[in-house]
C-alpha positions as CSV (number, residue, x, y, z in Angstrom):
1,X,21.9,-265.6,-76.6
2,X,21.3,-263.0,-78.5
3,X,22.7,-262.2,-82.3
4,X,23.9,-259.0,-80.8
5,X,25.8,-260.3,-78.0
6,X,27.1,-263.2,-80.5
7,X,28.8,-260.5,-82.6
8,X,29.5,-257.3,-80.5
9,X,31.2,-258.9,-77.3
10,X,33.5,-261.2,-79.4
11,X,34.2,-258.4,-81.5
12,X,35.3,-256.0,-78.6
13,X,37.3,-258.6,-77.1
14,X,39.3,-259.6,-80.2
15,X,39.8,-256.0,-80.7
16,X,40.9,-255.2,-77.3
17,X,43.3,-258.1,-77.4
18,X,45.0,-256.8,-80.8
19,X,45.3,-253.2,-79.5
20,X,46.4,-254.5,-76.1
21,X,49.1,-256.5,-77.5
22,X,49.8,-253.7,-80.1
23,X,51.3,-251.6,-77.1
24,X,54.1,-251.3,-74.7
25,X,53.3,-252.1,-71.0
26,X,51.4,-249.6,-69.4
27,X,52.7,-247.7,-66.3
28,X,50.0,-247.8,-64.0
29,X,50.3,-244.7,-62.1
30,X,51.4,-241.0,-63.0
31,X,52.5,-240.3,-59.6
32,X,53.8,-242.7,-56.9
33,X,52.1,-242.5,-53.2
34,X,54.4,-241.0,-50.9
35,X,55.4,-242.3,-47.2
36,X,52.9,-241.7,-44.0
37,X,49.8,-242.3,-46.4
38,X,46.2,-242.9,-45.0
39,X,42.9,-242.5,-46.3
40,X,43.1,-239.5,-48.4
41,X,46.3,-240.5,-50.1
42,X,44.6,-243.6,-50.9
43,X,41.7,-241.6,-52.1
44,X,43.8,-239.5,-54.3
45,X,46.0,-242.3,-55.8
46,X,43.4,-243.6,-58.4
47,X,43.3,-240.1,-59.4
48,X,47.0,-240.3,-60.0
49,X,46.5,-242.5,-63.3
50,X,44.6,-241.7,-66.3
51,X,44.3,-245.0,-67.3
52,X,42.6,-245.8,-63.4
53,X,40.4,-243.0,-64.2
54,X,39.0,-243.9,-67.8
55,X,38.7,-247.6,-66.6
56,X,36.7,-246.9,-63.4
57,X,34.4,-244.5,-65.3
58,X,33.9,-247.1,-68.1
59,X,32.7,-249.6,-65.6
60,X,30.0,-247.2,-64.3
61,X,29.4,-246.1,-67.9
62,X,28.9,-249.8,-69.1
63,X,26.8,-250.5,-66.1
64,X,24.5,-247.6,-67.2
65,X,24.3,-249.3,-70.9
66,X,23.4,-252.4,-69.7
67,X,21.2,-251.5,-67.3
68,X,18.8,-253.3,-64.7
69,X,20.7,-255.3,-62.0
70,X,24.3,-254.1,-63.8
71,X,23.6,-250.9,-62.6
72,X,24.7,-251.6,-58.9
73,X,26.2,-255.3,-59.5
74,X,28.9,-254.0,-61.5
75,X,30.0,-250.9,-59.3
76,X,29.7,-253.3,-56.3
77,X,31.9,-256.0,-57.5
78,X,34.6,-254.0,-59.4
79,X,35.7,-252.6,-55.6
80,X,35.4,-255.9,-53.8
81,X,37.7,-257.5,-56.7
82,X,40.0,-254.4,-56.4
83,X,40.4,-255.2,-52.7
84,X,41.4,-258.8,-53.6
85,X,44.3,-257.5,-56.0
86,X,45.2,-254.8,-53.4
87,X,45.8,-257.8,-50.8
88,X,47.3,-259.9,-53.2
89,X,49.8,-256.7,-54.1
90,X,50.5,-256.3,-50.4
91,X,51.5,-259.5,-49.9
92,X,53.9,-259.9,-52.6
93,X,51.8,-262.5,-54.2
94,X,52.6,-261.9,-58.0
95,X,50.0,-261.6,-60.7
96,X,51.2,-261.6,-64.4
97,X,51.1,-258.7,-67.1
98,X,49.6,-256.4,-64.6
99,X,50.3,-252.9,-66.3
100,X,49.1,-254.4,-69.7
101,X,46.3,-255.7,-68.2
102,X,45.7,-252.5,-66.6
103,X,45.8,-250.9,-70.2
104,X,43.5,-253.5,-71.8
105,X,41.0,-253.1,-69.2
106,X,40.6,-249.3,-70.6
107,X,40.8,-250.4,-74.4
108,X,38.5,-253.4,-73.8
109,X,35.9,-251.7,-71.8
110,X,35.7,-248.8,-74.0
111,X,34.9,-251.0,-77.1
112,X,32.5,-252.6,-75.0
113,X,30.4,-249.9,-74.4
114,X,31.2,-248.2,-78.0
115,X,29.7,-251.8,-79.6
116,X,27.0,-251.6,-76.9
117,X,27.9,-255.0,-76.0
118,X,25.2,-256.6,-73.3
119,X,26.6,-259.5,-72.3
120,X,24.6,-262.2,-69.4
121,X,25.2,-260.2,-66.0
122,X,27.7,-263.4,-64.9
123,X,30.1,-262.7,-67.8
124,X,30.2,-258.7,-67.4
125,X,30.8,-259.4,-63.8
126,X,34.1,-261.8,-64.8
127,X,35.2,-259.2,-67.1
128,X,35.1,-256.3,-64.8
129,X,36.5,-258.7,-61.8
130,X,39.3,-259.9,-63.8
131,X,40.2,-256.0,-64.7
132,X,39.7,-255.0,-61.1
133,X,42.2,-257.4,-59.7
134,X,44.8,-255.9,-62.0
135,X,43.9,-252.3,-60.9
136,X,43.9,-253.4,-57.2
137,X,47.3,-255.5,-57.6
138,X,49.0,-252.3,-58.7
139,X,47.5,-250.0,-55.7
140,X,48.6,-252.8,-53.5
141,X,52.0,-253.1,-54.6
142,X,52.6,-249.5,-54.6
143,X,51.3,-249.2,-50.7
144,X,54.0,-247.1,-49.1
145,X,55.6,-249.0,-46.1
146,X,54.6,-246.2,-43.7
147,X,51.2,-246.3,-44.8
148,X,48.1,-247.6,-43.0
149,X,46.9,-250.7,-45.2
150,X,43.3,-250.4,-44.1
151,X,43.1,-246.6,-44.3
152,X,44.4,-246.5,-47.6
153,X,43.2,-249.4,-48.8
154,X,39.5,-247.6,-47.4
155,X,40.5,-244.5,-49.6
156,X,41.3,-246.0,-52.8
157,X,37.9,-248.3,-52.9
158,X,36.4,-245.0,-51.8
159,X,37.6,-243.0,-54.8
160,X,36.9,-246.3,-57.0
161,X,33.2,-245.9,-56.0
162,X,32.9,-242.4,-56.5
163,X,34.5,-242.9,-60.5
164,X,31.8,-245.8,-60.7
165,X,29.2,-243.3,-59.7
166,X,30.7,-240.7,-62.0
167,X,30.2,-243.5,-65.0
168,X,26.8,-244.1,-63.8
169,X,25.9,-240.1,-63.8
170,X,27.4,-239.7,-67.4
171,X,25.0,-242.9,-68.4
172,X,22.0,-240.9,-67.7
173,X,22.7,-239.2,-71.3
174,X,21.3,-242.4,-72.7
175,X,17.7,-241.1,-71.6
176,X,18.1,-238.5,-74.0
177,X,17.5,-238.7,-77.7
178,X,20.4,-239.9,-79.5
179,X,21.9,-240.5,-75.9
180,X,23.0,-243.9,-77.1
181,X,25.1,-242.6,-80.0
182,X,26.8,-240.3,-77.5
183,X,27.6,-243.0,-74.8
184,X,28.8,-245.1,-77.9
185,X,31.1,-242.2,-78.9
186,X,32.3,-242.0,-75.5
187,X,33.3,-245.4,-75.4
188,X,35.4,-245.2,-78.6
189,X,37.0,-242.3,-77.0
190,X,37.9,-244.3,-74.0
191,X,39.2,-247.0,-76.3
192,X,41.2,-244.6,-78.4
193,X,42.9,-243.1,-75.4
194,X,43.8,-246.4,-74.1
195,X,45.2,-247.4,-76.9
196,X,47.2,-244.1,-77.5
197,X,48.5,-245.0,-73.6
198,X,49.7,-248.3,-74.2
199,X,52.8,-247.7,-76.3
200,X,53.7,-244.2,-74.6
201,X,53.6,-246.0,-71.1
């Protein structure tokens, strides 16, 4: 295990934990889904909350920063774990600290990017999967009673994949001169925004 990982990954975890604890529980969504929702409404739902948008873009950006297999593994794991969280929410199975977990995901993912944390892939997968369950549970809990769970779920999983792709595309600046610095600044901005949102939501 590299010296860089031993410092940067625990540092990101510690800072993220402190910032998450500092804020009040985050509100998962800025807009509520309406009755009769289908695939289109499910697709729109992840875009209704800044916390969701930032976390999902950050996953793609972090995957681009880690590189290699993470480029496709993390953007695949997140929607799958999110779908699992959605099923838990739809069936009324409680997961503690959902709103705080969503807010913390924005802060921590931003810090991981800002600190250029490149943990072993299994650890990165575990981090992403845990946060995805929080996000998915929020979606599943807010599923409108008149919605088609399959179509609505397909919509928000598709939107999630699109947001990951945006992060991956943004991550292409890593190939440019001083691109790593730009990405780290972006990660810091994501973390700062998450810390700002926590006490306001």
